[in-house]
N, C-alpha and C positions, 0 to 999 in steps of 0.2 A: 321443507326439512330437506328435500333430499337438493334441492337445488341451494338451500345457501351452505349444507357441506363442502358441495363441489364451486364455488367463488374462494370460499374459506380455503381447499387444496390448492386451487391455480395464484389465493399471493402468495398464500408461504411456497411456492414453488418461484412464483417470482421475486418477492424478497431473497430467499436462499437464492438465485444464478445475480444478484444484482451487488447481495455481500459478495459473494467470490470473484465476480469481476472486477467491484473496487478494490480487492485484497491485492489483485493480480497486474494490477501497475504497475509499470517501475519510470520514478520520476525520471529522469537526468537531468542532473546535479552533483555540483561541487560539493564530496563530504566536508563536513566540519570537522577540522582539525587546530582551529582554534589558534592560528596564524603560526602555524610549522610550517607555511611557505617560505616564513619572512627570512628564517630563523636559518644562518651559513654557517659551516664549521669550517675551522683552520684547523689545516697542522701543523703541529709545530715539532721541526725534528732538530 
């Protein structure tokens, strides 16, 4: 029974570390602006 508790604790620590590591990843990419880069503004005087 003592060995099973140790396995559960180690598995919980590994799962927590994996989930926190996945949250910290930053994916380099362009933000989605839905075509805002294609819009040009003309100033009329």
